[in-house]
C-alpha positions in Angstrom: -23.3 4.3 -3.5 -24.4 3.7 0.1 -26.3 6.4 1.9 -23.6 6.2 4.6 -21.0 7.2 2.0 -23.2 10.2 0.8 -23.6 11.4 4.4 -20.0 11.0 5.4 -18.7 14.5 4.2 -21.6 16.1 6.1 -21.0 14.1 9.2 -17.4 15.1 9.2 -18.5 18.8 9.6 -20.0 18.0 12.9 -18.2 18.0 16.3 -16.7 14.5 16.8 -19.1 13.2 19.4 -22.1 14.6 17.6 -20.9 13.1 14.4 -20.6 9.7 16.0 -24.1 9.9 17.4 -25.4 10.9 14.0 -23.6 8.0 12.3 -25.2 5.5 14.7 -28.7 7.0 14.3 -28.2 7.0 10.5 -27.1 3.4 10.4 -30.3 2.4 12.2 -32.4 3.6 9.4 -30.2 3.9 6.3 -30.4 1.0 3.7 -26.9 -0.4 3.2 -25.9 -2.1 0.0 -24.8 -5.7 0.6 -21.0 -5.9 0.9 -19.2 -7.7 -2.0 -18.7 -11.4 -1.4 -15.4 -12.0 0.4 -12.5 -13.8 -1.3 -12.7 -17.3 0.3 -8.9 -17.2 0.8 -9.5 -14.4 3.4 -11.5 -16.7 5.7 -9.9 -17.5 9.1 -10.8 -20.3 11.4 -10.1 -19.3 15.0 -11.7 -19.1 18.4 -14.1 -21.9 17.4 -15.6 -19.8 14.6 -15.1 -19.3 10.9 -14.5 -15.6 10.2 -15.3 -14.7 6.6 -12.4 -12.3 6.6 -9.9 -11.1 9.3 -11.0 -7.5 9.4 -13.1 -6.5 12.4 -14.6 -3.3 13.9 -12.9 -2.5 17.2 -14.9 -1.6 20.3 -15.7 2.0 20.8 -17.9 2.6 17.7 -21.0 0.6 18.6 -20.7 1.0 22.4 -24.3 0.0 23.1 -24.8 -2.8 20.5 -27.2 -0.7 18.5 -26.0 -1.4 14.9 -23.9 -4.6 14.8 -25.9 -5.8 11.8 -25.3 -2.6 9.9 -21.6 -2.8 10.5 -21.4 -6.4 9.5 -23.2 -5.3 6.3 -20.3 -3.1 5.5 -18.1 -6.2 5.0 -16.5 -6.6 8.4 -15.6 -10.2 9.3 -16.6 -9.5 12.9 -17.8 -6.6 15.1 -17.0 -5.9 18.7 -19.5 -4.0 20.7 -18.8 -2.0 23.9 -17.1 -1.2 26.1 -20.1 -2.0 28.4 -20.4 -1.7 32.1 -22.9 -3.2 34.5 -24.6 0.1 35.3 -25.2 2.9 32.8 -22.7 5.7 33.1 -22.3 9.1 31.5 -18.6 9.0 31.2 -16.3 12.0 31.5 -17.2 15.7 31.0 -17.4 17.1 27.4 -15.5 17.9 25.3 -13.9 14.4 25.4 -13.3 13.4 21.8 -10.9 15.2 19.4 -10.0 14.7 15.8 -6.3 15.2 15.0 -6.8 15.3 11.2 -3.2 16.4 10.4 -2.0 13.3 12.2 -4.6 10.8 11.1 -5.5 10.4 14.8 -8.1 10.8 17.5 -7.8 11.5 21.2 -10.6 10.3 23.4 -11.3 10.5 27.1 -14.8 9.2 27.0 -14.7 7.1 30.1 -16.8 4.1 29.2 -20.0 6.1 28.5 -22.7 3.5 27.8 -26.2 2.3 28.6 -25.2 -0.6 30.7 -25.3 -4.4 30.5 -29.0 -4.8 30.5 -29.9 -2.5 27.6 -27.2 -4.1 25.5 -28.3 -7.6 26.5 -31.9 -6.9 25.3 -30.6 -5.6 21.9 -28.3 -8.6 21.4 -31.2 -10.9 22.2 -32.3 -10.0 18.6 -28.8 -10.1 17.2 -28.1 -10.5 13.5 -26.2 -13.3 11.9 -22.4 -12.9 12.0 -19.6 -12.9 14.6 -20.1 -10.4 17.4 -17.7 -9.9 20.3 -18.7 -8.2 23.5 -16.1 -5.9 25.2 -16.8 -5.5 28.9 -15.4 -3.2 31.5 -16.0 -1.9 35.1 -18.0 1.0 36.4 -15.8 3.9 37.4 -17.2 3.8 41.0 -17.3 0.0 41.3 -16.5 -1.4 44.7 -15.4 -4.7 43.2 -14.2 -4.2 39.6 -13.5 -7.9 39.2 -17.2 -8.6 40.0 -18.2 -6.2 37.2 -16.2 -8.2 34.7 -17.6 -11.5 36.0 -21.1 -10.2 35.7 -20.4 -9.2 32.1 -19.4 -12.7 31.2 -22.5 -14.1 32.8 -24.8 -11.5 31.2 -23.7 -12.0 27.6 -22.8 -15.7 27.7 -25.5 -16.6 25.2 -25.1 -13.5 23.0 -21.4 -13.1 22.5 -19.2 -15.1 20.2 -16.3 -14.0 22.3 -15.5 -11.7 25.2 -12.8 -9.0 25.3 -11.9 -7.9 28.8 -10.9 -4.2 28.7 -8.3 -3.6 31.5 -6.3 -1.1 29.5 -8.4 2.0 28.9 -6.5 5.0 30.1 -9.7 6.9 30.8 -10.9 5.1 34.0 -8.5 5.9 36.9 -6.6 2.9 38.2 -8.0 0.5 35.5 -4.6 -0.3 34.1 -3.5 -1.5 37.5 -5.4 -4.7 36.6 -2.6 -5.5 34.1 -0.1 -6.1 36.9 0.7 -9.8 37.5 -0.9 -10.4 40.9 -4.1 -8.4 40.1 -4.4 -9.9 36.7 -4.0 -13.4 38.1 -6.8 -12.8 40.6 -9.0 -11.3 37.9 -8.5 -14.1 35.4 -9.0 -16.8 38.0 -12.5 -15.5 38.7 -13.3 -14.8 35.1 -12.1 -18.1 33.7 -14.0 -19.9 36.5 -17.2 -18.0 35.7 -16.8 -18.5 31.9 -16.2 -22.3 32.4 -19.5 -22.5 34.3 -21.5 -21.0 31.5 -23.0 -22.8 28.5 -22.0 -22.3 25.8 -18.4 -21.7 26.8 -17.2 -18.5 25.1 -13.6 -17.5 24.2 -12.1 -15.0 26.6 -9.6 -12.3 25.3 -7.7 -9.6 27.2 -7.1 -6.2 25.6 -3.8 -4.7 26.7 -2.2 -1.3 26.6 0.5 -0.3 24.0 2.5 1.4 26.8 3.7 -1.8 28.4 7.4 -2.4 28.9 9.0 -5.8 28.3 8.4 -7.0 31.9 4.8 -5.9 31.8 4.2 -7.9 28.6 6.0 -10.9 30.0 3.8 -10.8 33.1 0.6 -10.6 31.1 1.6 -13.4 28.7 2.6 -15.6 31.6 -0.6 -15.1 33.5 -2.8 -15.4 30.4 -1.3 -18.6 29.3 -1.3 -20.0 32.8 -5.0 -19.2 33.3 -6.1 -20.5 29.9 -7.1 -17.2 28.3 -8.0 -17.7 24.7 -6.2 -14.7 23.1 -5.0 -11.1 23.4 -6.1 -7.9 21.7 -3.0 -5.7 21.0 -3.6 -2.9 21.7 -5.7 -0.2 23.2 -5.0 3.5 22.9 -1.8 5.1 24.1 -1.1 7.9 26.7 2.1 8.7 24.8 2.3 11.8 22.7 4.9 11.5 19.8 6.9 14.6 19.1 5.7 14.4 15.5 2.0 15.3 16.3 1.0 18.6 14.7 -2.6 19.1 15.6 -3.7 21.8 18.1 -5.4 18.9 20.1 -2.1 17.0 20.6 -1.9 17.8 24.3 -5.5 16.9 25.2 -5.6 14.2 27.9 -6.9 10.8 27.0 -6.0 7.9 24.7 -4.4 8.5 21.4 -5.5 6.2 18.5 -4.9 6.1 14.7 -1.8 6.5 12.7 0.7 7.5 15.5 -0.3 4.3 17.3 0.5 2.0 14.4 4.3 1.6 15.1 4.3 1.0 18.9 1.2 -1.2 18.8 2.6 -3.3 16.0 6.0 -3.7 17.8 4.1 -4.9 20.9 2.0 -7.2 18.8 5.1 -8.8 17.3 6.7 -9.2 20.7 3.5 -10.8 22.0 3.5 -13.2 19.0 7.1 -14.3 19.7 6.2 -14.7 23.4 3.1 -16.9 22.9 4.2 -18.7 19.8 1.2 -20.6 18.4 -0.4 -21.0 21.9 -3.1 -18.4 21.3 -4.5 -16.1 18.6 -3.8 -12.3 18.7 -6.0 -9.5 17.4 -3.9 -6.6 16.0 -5.4 -3.2 16.7 -4.0 0.3 16.4 -3.4 2.4 13.3 -5.0 0.1 10.7 -6.0 2.5 7.9 -5.3 0.7 4.6 -4.4 -2.7 3.2 -0.7 -2.1 3.9 -1.1 -1.5 7.6 -3.6 -4.4 7.9 -1.1 -6.7 6.2 1.7 -5.4 8.5 -0.4 -6.4 11.5 -0.9 -9.9 10.1 2.8 -10.3 9.3 3.7 -9.1 12.8 1.6 -11.8 14.3 -2.1 -11.0 14.2 -4.6 -13.7 13.3 -7.3 -11.0 13.1 -7.1 -7.2 12.8 -9.4 -4.4 14.0 -9.9 -0.8 13.1 -12.0 2.1 14.3 -10.2 5.5 13.9 -9.7 5.2 10.2 -13.4 4.4 9.7 -14.2 7.7 11.6 -11.7 9.7 9.6 -11.9 8.1 6.1 -15.4 6.7 5.9 -16.9 3.3 5.2 -15.0 2.8 2.0 -11.9 1.9 4.0 -13.4 -1.6 4.7 -13.8 -2.6 1.0 -10.4 -1.0 0.2 -8.6 -3.1 2.8 -10.3 -6.4 1.9 -9.5 -5.9 -1.8 -5.9 -5.2 -0.9 -5.6 -8.3 1.2 -7.1 -10.4 -1.5 -4.5 -9.0 -4.0 -1.8 -9.9 -1.6 -2.9 -13.5 -1.2 -2.9 -13.8 -5.0 0.5 -12.1 -5.4 2.1 -14.1 -2.7 0.7 -17.4 -4.0 -0.5 -18.5 -0.6 -3.7 -20.5 0.0 -5.1 -18.3 2.8 -4.3 -15.0 4.5 -3.5 -17.0 7.6 -0.3 -18.3 5.9 1.1 -14.8 6.4 0.5 -14.6 10.1 3.7 -13.9 12.1 6.0 -14.2 9.0 7.7 -10.9 10.0 7.2 -11.0 13.8 11.0 -11.0 14.4 11.4 -8.0 12.2 8.7 -5.9 13.9 9.7 -6.9 17.4 13.2 -5.5 17.0 12.1 -2.5 15.0 13.6 0.7 16.6 11.1 3.4 17.5 
């Protein structure tokens, strides 16, 4: 048994943000048993890389690139660090992170709390083997938010295997305005230009909100394809509050993640897959908590999938559980690779009624 698994019940007794900090500190020093070898049929070739499996750790857990190696050691096929901003910032006042245990969910209004680009760059200069994405954002008080994103691409060009541009967090006022067609076009023109000047050239992905309407998604897809973006991450947290929520924290302000996000984010993912066709890969994120939900993301159109909330609520065993379940599915379906299932139920999910 991993030390992390032994400590999990104790960590869960702590306040959420304290527990997160304790987990990070523990992972810095705790020996981790090597993950089981991945079924080779789970490997995915995309974004110019071979991912040993399609399951990744979403941004938000390792904000400051402190433990990417430890997380890869749990069996993840890739890890995304961040969200990072040019200058360190404290984020929003506490409390700002809430467990909704009855709902399998979390609400956060952290506000891009992180140590800044330079601290993360120095850590990633000694990066472990494995695929690491860097999620970049803008400082809350930035005069030119686009310049903050451009600086992120330039700062981490040699360290990142791919970039995720976070323009969809609900916890930085006005940030989601960058998803509008004209603003997004201006952002991507500068970002793609900066990326193409760098060596090596890294894939650029945009992380979008689950609260987009059809027109909003159409605008994003059109601009992303036109500007040569390499992929989309679907999706970030939601500002919606389903009537089914039972926790006393259900009305806390911030982004809702976890189980209640699964349905809306998967419908949006499927709509995005139908809109882009085979033109770009999609990363499905939101409510992945077991092999069934991971498979649903893939069938809805995801080339890769990510989780975070279920790791926080269920513990590190969720990674091995999902990978074992996906391997069983490949065997049962008689397909050569997990990629053969990508998008096979996109039409179903896109028309699924809320």
